[in-house]
PyMOL CGO cylinders between C-alpha atoms (Angstrom):
from pymol import cmd
from pymol.cgo import CYLINDER

trace = [
    CYLINDER, -18.87, 3.68, -6.48, -17.30, 4.00, -3.07, 0.3, 1, 1, 1, 1, 1, 1,
    CYLINDER, -17.30, 4.00, -3.07, -18.75, 2.41, 0.03, 0.3, 1, 1, 1, 1, 1, 1,
    CYLINDER, -18.75, 2.41, 0.03, -19.05, 3.84, 3.51, 0.3, 1, 1, 1, 1, 1, 1,
    CYLINDER, -19.05, 3.84, 3.51, -15.92, 1.97, 4.50, 0.3, 1, 1, 1, 1, 1, 1,
    CYLINDER, -15.92, 1.97, 4.50, -13.82, 2.76, 1.45, 0.3, 1, 1, 1, 1, 1, 1,
    CYLINDER, -13.82, 2.76, 1.45, -10.26, 1.96, 2.53, 0.3, 1, 1, 1, 1, 1, 1,
    CYLINDER, -10.26, 1.96, 2.53, -8.92, 4.39, -0.08, 0.3, 1, 1, 1, 1, 1, 1,
    CYLINDER, -8.92, 4.39, -0.08, -10.10, 7.34, 2.03, 0.3, 1, 1, 1, 1, 1, 1,
    CYLINDER, -10.10, 7.34, 2.03, -8.47, 7.53, 5.43, 0.3, 1, 1, 1, 1, 1, 1,
    CYLINDER, -8.47, 7.53, 5.43, -8.46, 9.98, 8.34, 0.3, 1, 1, 1, 1, 1, 1,
    CYLINDER, -8.46, 9.98, 8.34, -5.29, 10.50, 10.37, 0.3, 1, 1, 1, 1, 1, 1,
    CYLINDER, -5.29, 10.50, 10.37, -3.74, 13.03, 12.70, 0.3, 1, 1, 1, 1, 1, 1,
    CYLINDER, -3.74, 13.03, 12.70, -1.07, 15.21, 11.15, 0.3, 1, 1, 1, 1, 1, 1,
    CYLINDER, -1.07, 15.21, 11.15, 1.10, 14.57, 14.22, 0.3, 1, 1, 1, 1, 1, 1,
    CYLINDER, 1.10, 14.57, 14.22, 1.35, 10.86, 13.34, 0.3, 1, 1, 1, 1, 1, 1,
    CYLINDER, 1.35, 10.86, 13.34, 4.30, 9.74, 11.24, 0.3, 1, 1, 1, 1, 1, 1,
    CYLINDER, 4.30, 9.74, 11.24, 3.53, 9.41, 7.53, 0.3, 1, 1, 1, 1, 1, 1,
    CYLINDER, 3.53, 9.41, 7.53, 3.00, 5.88, 6.23, 0.3, 1, 1, 1, 1, 1, 1,
    CYLINDER, 3.00, 5.88, 6.23, 3.75, 4.59, 2.76, 0.3, 1, 1, 1, 1, 1, 1,
    CYLINDER, 3.75, 4.59, 2.76, 0.09, 3.52, 2.50, 0.3, 1, 1, 1, 1, 1, 1,
    CYLINDER, 0.09, 3.52, 2.50, -1.15, 7.12, 3.00, 0.3, 1, 1, 1, 1, 1, 1,
    CYLINDER, -1.15, 7.12, 3.00, -1.28, 7.90, -0.71, 0.3, 1, 1, 1, 1, 1, 1,
    CYLINDER, -1.28, 7.90, -0.71, -2.11, 11.60, -1.18, 0.3, 1, 1, 1, 1, 1, 1,
    CYLINDER, -2.11, 11.60, -1.18, -1.85, 13.45, 2.13, 0.3, 1, 1, 1, 1, 1, 1,
    CYLINDER, -1.85, 13.45, 2.13, -4.18, 16.44, 2.38, 0.3, 1, 1, 1, 1, 1, 1,
    CYLINDER, -4.18, 16.44, 2.38, -4.49, 18.73, 5.41, 0.3, 1, 1, 1, 1, 1, 1,
    CYLINDER, -4.49, 18.73, 5.41, -8.13, 19.80, 5.82, 0.3, 1, 1, 1, 1, 1, 1,
    CYLINDER, -8.13, 19.80, 5.82, -7.73, 22.22, 8.76, 0.3, 1, 1, 1, 1, 1, 1,
    CYLINDER, -7.73, 22.22, 8.76, -8.14, 25.97, 8.27, 0.3, 1, 1, 1, 1, 1, 1,
    CYLINDER, -8.14, 25.97, 8.27, -5.23, 26.79, 10.59, 0.3, 1, 1, 1, 1, 1, 1,
    CYLINDER, -5.23, 26.79, 10.59, -1.74, 25.32, 10.26, 0.3, 1, 1, 1, 1, 1, 1,
    CYLINDER, -1.74, 25.32, 10.26, -1.15, 22.85, 13.15, 0.3, 1, 1, 1, 1, 1, 1,
    CYLINDER, -1.15, 22.85, 13.15, 1.10, 23.96, 15.98, 0.3, 1, 1, 1, 1, 1, 1,
    CYLINDER, 1.10, 23.96, 15.98, 4.53, 22.43, 16.18, 0.3, 1, 1, 1, 1, 1, 1,
    CYLINDER, 4.53, 22.43, 16.18, 4.45, 20.82, 12.73, 0.3, 1, 1, 1, 1, 1, 1,
    CYLINDER, 4.45, 20.82, 12.73, 6.99, 21.92, 10.15, 0.3, 1, 1, 1, 1, 1, 1,
    CYLINDER, 6.99, 21.92, 10.15, 6.04, 21.84, 6.50, 0.3, 1, 1, 1, 1, 1, 1,
    CYLINDER, 6.04, 21.84, 6.50, 8.81, 19.28, 5.98, 0.3, 1, 1, 1, 1, 1, 1,
    CYLINDER, 8.81, 19.28, 5.98, 7.52, 16.94, 8.71, 0.3, 1, 1, 1, 1, 1, 1,
    CYLINDER, 7.52, 16.94, 8.71, 3.95, 17.17, 7.42, 0.3, 1, 1, 1, 1, 1, 1,
    CYLINDER, 3.95, 17.17, 7.42, 4.81, 15.54, 4.08, 0.3, 1, 1, 1, 1, 1, 1,
    CYLINDER, 4.81, 15.54, 4.08, 1.73, 17.13, 2.51, 0.3, 1, 1, 1, 1, 1, 1,
    CYLINDER, 1.73, 17.13, 2.51, 0.56, 16.86, -1.05, 0.3, 1, 1, 1, 1, 1, 1,
    CYLINDER, 0.56, 16.86, -1.05, -2.03, 19.57, -0.51, 0.3, 1, 1, 1, 1, 1, 1,
    CYLINDER, -2.03, 19.57, -0.51, -3.44, 21.93, 2.12, 0.3, 1, 1, 1, 1, 1, 1,
    CYLINDER, -3.44, 21.93, 2.12, -7.11, 22.56, 1.36, 0.3, 1, 1, 1, 1, 1, 1,
    CYLINDER, -7.11, 22.56, 1.36, -8.06, 25.06, 4.04, 0.3, 1, 1, 1, 1, 1, 1,
    CYLINDER, -8.06, 25.06, 4.04, -11.05, 26.17, 1.93, 0.3, 1, 1, 1, 1, 1, 1,
    CYLINDER, -11.05, 26.17, 1.93, -12.80, 22.86, 2.70, 0.3, 1, 1, 1, 1, 1, 1,
    CYLINDER, -12.80, 22.86, 2.70, -12.56, 23.45, 6.47, 0.3, 1, 1, 1, 1, 1, 1,
    CYLINDER, -12.56, 23.45, 6.47, -15.58, 24.53, 8.54, 0.3, 1, 1, 1, 1, 1, 1,
    CYLINDER, -15.58, 24.53, 8.54, -16.16, 28.21, 9.14, 0.3, 1, 1, 1, 1, 1, 1,
    CYLINDER, -16.16, 28.21, 9.14, -14.44, 29.78, 12.13, 0.3, 1, 1, 1, 1, 1, 1,
    CYLINDER, -14.44, 29.78, 12.13, -17.84, 30.37, 13.77, 0.3, 1, 1, 1, 1, 1, 1,
    CYLINDER, -17.84, 30.37, 13.77, -18.85, 26.72, 13.40, 0.3, 1, 1, 1, 1, 1, 1,
    CYLINDER, -18.85, 26.72, 13.40, -15.46, 25.47, 14.55, 0.3, 1, 1, 1, 1, 1, 1,
    CYLINDER, -15.46, 25.47, 14.55, -15.54, 27.69, 17.64, 0.3, 1, 1, 1, 1, 1, 1,
    CYLINDER, -15.54, 27.69, 17.64, -19.15, 26.72, 18.46, 0.3, 1, 1, 1, 1, 1, 1,
    CYLINDER, -19.15, 26.72, 18.46, -18.29, 23.03, 18.19, 0.3, 1, 1, 1, 1, 1, 1,
    CYLINDER, -18.29, 23.03, 18.19, -15.07, 23.07, 20.22, 0.3, 1, 1, 1, 1, 1, 1,
    CYLINDER, -15.07, 23.07, 20.22, -14.72, 19.30, 19.58, 0.3, 1, 1, 1, 1, 1, 1,
    CYLINDER, -14.72, 19.30, 19.58, -17.40, 18.58, 22.18, 0.3, 1, 1, 1, 1, 1, 1,
    CYLINDER, -17.40, 18.58, 22.18, -18.48, 14.98, 21.49, 0.3, 1, 1, 1, 1, 1, 1,
    CYLINDER, -18.48, 14.98, 21.49, -22.05, 15.83, 22.54, 0.3, 1, 1, 1, 1, 1, 1,
    CYLINDER, -22.05, 15.83, 22.54, -22.23, 18.41, 19.72, 0.3, 1, 1, 1, 1, 1, 1,
    CYLINDER, -22.23, 18.41, 19.72, -20.73, 16.19, 16.99, 0.3, 1, 1, 1, 1, 1, 1,
    CYLINDER, -20.73, 16.19, 16.99, -23.98, 15.18, 15.26, 0.3, 1, 1, 1, 1, 1, 1,
    CYLINDER, -23.98, 15.18, 15.26, -25.16, 18.79, 15.04, 0.3, 1, 1, 1, 1, 1, 1,
    CYLINDER, -25.16, 18.79, 15.04, -21.69, 19.91, 13.98, 0.3, 1, 1, 1, 1, 1, 1,
    CYLINDER, -21.69, 19.91, 13.98, -21.66, 17.30, 11.20, 0.3, 1, 1, 1, 1, 1, 1,
    CYLINDER, -21.66, 17.30, 11.20, -25.10, 18.42, 9.99, 0.3, 1, 1, 1, 1, 1, 1,
    CYLINDER, -25.10, 18.42, 9.99, -24.12, 22.11, 9.95, 0.3, 1, 1, 1, 1, 1, 1,
    CYLINDER, -24.12, 22.11, 9.95, -20.78, 21.37, 8.32, 0.3, 1, 1, 1, 1, 1, 1,
    CYLINDER, -20.78, 21.37, 8.32, -22.42, 19.34, 5.54, 0.3, 1, 1, 1, 1, 1, 1,
    CYLINDER, -22.42, 19.34, 5.54, -24.59, 22.41, 4.88, 0.3, 1, 1, 1, 1, 1, 1,
    CYLINDER, -24.59, 22.41, 4.88, -21.48, 24.61, 4.71, 0.3, 1, 1, 1, 1, 1, 1,
    CYLINDER, -21.48, 24.61, 4.71, -19.93, 22.21, 2.21, 0.3, 1, 1, 1, 1, 1, 1,
    CYLINDER, -19.93, 22.21, 2.21, -22.61, 23.26, -0.27, 0.3, 1, 1, 1, 1, 1, 1,
    CYLINDER, -22.61, 23.26, -0.27, -21.25, 26.81, -0.62, 0.3, 1, 1, 1, 1, 1, 1,
    CYLINDER, -21.25, 26.81, -0.62, -19.22, 27.42, -3.77, 0.3, 1, 1, 1, 1, 1, 1,
    CYLINDER, -19.22, 27.42, -3.77, -15.74, 27.70, -2.28, 0.3, 1, 1, 1, 1, 1, 1,
    CYLINDER, -15.74, 27.70, -2.28, -16.08, 24.62, -0.10, 0.3, 1, 1, 1, 1, 1, 1,
    CYLINDER, -16.08, 24.62, -0.10, -17.84, 22.66, -2.86, 0.3, 1, 1, 1, 1, 1, 1,
    CYLINDER, -17.84, 22.66, -2.86, -14.91, 23.34, -5.20, 0.3, 1, 1, 1, 1, 1, 1,
    CYLINDER, -14.91, 23.34, -5.20, -12.43, 22.16, -2.56, 0.3, 1, 1, 1, 1, 1, 1,
    CYLINDER, -12.43, 22.16, -2.56, -14.58, 19.08, -1.92, 0.3, 1, 1, 1, 1, 1, 1,
    CYLINDER, -14.58, 19.08, -1.92, -14.54, 18.33, -5.65, 0.3, 1, 1, 1, 1, 1, 1,
    CYLINDER, -14.54, 18.33, -5.65, -10.73, 18.53, -5.52, 0.3, 1, 1, 1, 1, 1, 1,
    CYLINDER, -10.73, 18.53, -5.52, -10.77, 15.90, -2.78, 0.3, 1, 1, 1, 1, 1, 1,
    CYLINDER, -10.77, 15.90, -2.78, -13.09, 13.71, -4.86, 0.3, 1, 1, 1, 1, 1, 1,
    CYLINDER, -13.09, 13.71, -4.86, -10.70, 13.97, -7.80, 0.3, 1, 1, 1, 1, 1, 1,
    CYLINDER, -10.70, 13.97, -7.80, -7.71, 13.04, -5.64, 0.3, 1, 1, 1, 1, 1, 1,
    CYLINDER, -7.71, 13.04, -5.64, -9.61, 10.08, -4.15, 0.3, 1, 1, 1, 1, 1, 1,
    CYLINDER, -9.61, 10.08, -4.15, -10.59, 8.87, -7.62, 0.3, 1, 1, 1, 1, 1, 1,
    CYLINDER, -10.59, 8.87, -7.62, -6.90, 8.47, -8.48, 0.3, 1, 1, 1, 1, 1, 1,
    CYLINDER, -6.90, 8.47, -8.48, -5.89, 6.44, -5.42, 0.3, 1, 1, 1, 1, 1, 1,
    CYLINDER, -5.89, 6.44, -5.42, -5.63, 6.51, -1.66, 0.3, 1, 1, 1, 1, 1, 1,
    CYLINDER, -5.63, 6.51, -1.66, -6.51, 9.82, 0.02, 0.3, 1, 1, 1, 1, 1, 1,
    CYLINDER, -6.51, 9.82, 0.02, -5.52, 10.54, 3.60, 0.3, 1, 1, 1, 1, 1, 1,
    CYLINDER, -5.52, 10.54, 3.60, -7.37, 13.45, 5.20, 0.3, 1, 1, 1, 1, 1, 1,
    CYLINDER, -7.37, 13.45, 5.20, -5.16, 15.01, 7.86, 0.3, 1, 1, 1, 1, 1, 1,
    CYLINDER, -5.16, 15.01, 7.86, -6.25, 16.99, 10.88, 0.3, 1, 1, 1, 1, 1, 1,
    CYLINDER, -6.25, 16.99, 10.88, -4.66, 18.31, 14.05, 0.3, 1, 1, 1, 1, 1, 1,
    CYLINDER, -4.66, 18.31, 14.05, -7.77, 17.36, 16.05, 0.3, 1, 1, 1, 1, 1, 1,
    CYLINDER, -7.77, 17.36, 16.05, -7.01, 15.24, 19.10, 0.3, 1, 1, 1, 1, 1, 1,
    CYLINDER, -7.01, 15.24, 19.10, -9.96, 12.99, 18.21, 0.3, 1, 1, 1, 1, 1, 1,
    CYLINDER, -9.96, 12.99, 18.21, -9.96, 12.50, 14.48, 0.3, 1, 1, 1, 1, 1, 1,
    CYLINDER, -9.96, 12.50, 14.48, -13.14, 10.39, 14.75, 0.3, 1, 1, 1, 1, 1, 1,
    CYLINDER, -13.14, 10.39, 14.75, -15.17, 13.50, 15.65, 0.3, 1, 1, 1, 1, 1, 1,
    CYLINDER, -15.17, 13.50, 15.65, -13.29, 15.97, 13.46, 0.3, 1, 1, 1, 1, 1, 1,
    CYLINDER, -13.29, 15.97, 13.46, -14.18, 17.73, 10.24, 0.3, 1, 1, 1, 1, 1, 1,
    CYLINDER, -14.18, 17.73, 10.24, -11.97, 15.16, 8.50, 0.3, 1, 1, 1, 1, 1, 1,
    CYLINDER, -11.97, 15.16, 8.50, -14.34, 12.41, 9.70, 0.3, 1, 1, 1, 1, 1, 1,
    CYLINDER, -14.34, 12.41, 9.70, -17.31, 14.34, 8.29, 0.3, 1, 1, 1, 1, 1, 1,
    CYLINDER, -17.31, 14.34, 8.29, -15.45, 14.82, 5.01, 0.3, 1, 1, 1, 1, 1, 1,
    CYLINDER, -15.45, 14.82, 5.01, -14.66, 11.10, 4.78, 0.3, 1, 1, 1, 1, 1, 1,
    CYLINDER, -14.66, 11.10, 4.78, -18.32, 10.18, 5.32, 0.3, 1, 1, 1, 1, 1, 1,
    CYLINDER, -18.32, 10.18, 5.32, -19.37, 12.79, 2.78, 0.3, 1, 1, 1, 1, 1, 1,
    CYLINDER, -19.37, 12.79, 2.78, -16.87, 11.59, 0.18, 0.3, 1, 1, 1, 1, 1, 1,
    CYLINDER, -16.87, 11.59, 0.18, -17.71, 7.94, 0.84, 0.3, 1, 1, 1, 1, 1, 1,
    CYLINDER, -17.71, 7.94, 0.84, -21.42, 8.55, 0.34, 0.3, 1, 1, 1, 1, 1, 1,
    CYLINDER, -21.42, 8.55, 0.34, -21.02, 10.85, -2.65, 0.3, 1, 1, 1, 1, 1, 1,
    CYLINDER, -21.02, 10.85, -2.65, -23.19, 13.50, -0.98, 0.3, 1, 1, 1, 1, 1, 1,
    CYLINDER, -23.19, 13.50, -0.98, -21.83, 16.99, -1.40, 0.3, 1, 1, 1, 1, 1, 1,
    CYLINDER, -21.83, 16.99, -1.40, -24.41, 19.14, -3.05, 0.3, 1, 1, 1, 1, 1, 1,
]
cmd.load_cgo(trace, "trace")
């Protein structure tokens, strides 16, 4: 069972250089990040289906004051079939080794990747 601080699940910005300790690198943004070539990204997977809806993403706008409500709404969205399947894919990847969730968000600590990490760590996704 994973803990809330499971070091095998990490959150990083896609703009940061890959590290050998990243394990499986998975982009969890719906939109491809600006200025990043597919070669530079060094991705193992792009799971855009796990990303928040466009409406939720636009409402949130990465406003730190809205993060708690964003996280609550996003966890609700993760229960829909398409997102739940993508979340299960992430669980399967994490079960095999280190998983690095990548995002283009300037503040990865208040991004959807941070919500996904907490969700995966706690085992709550349904």
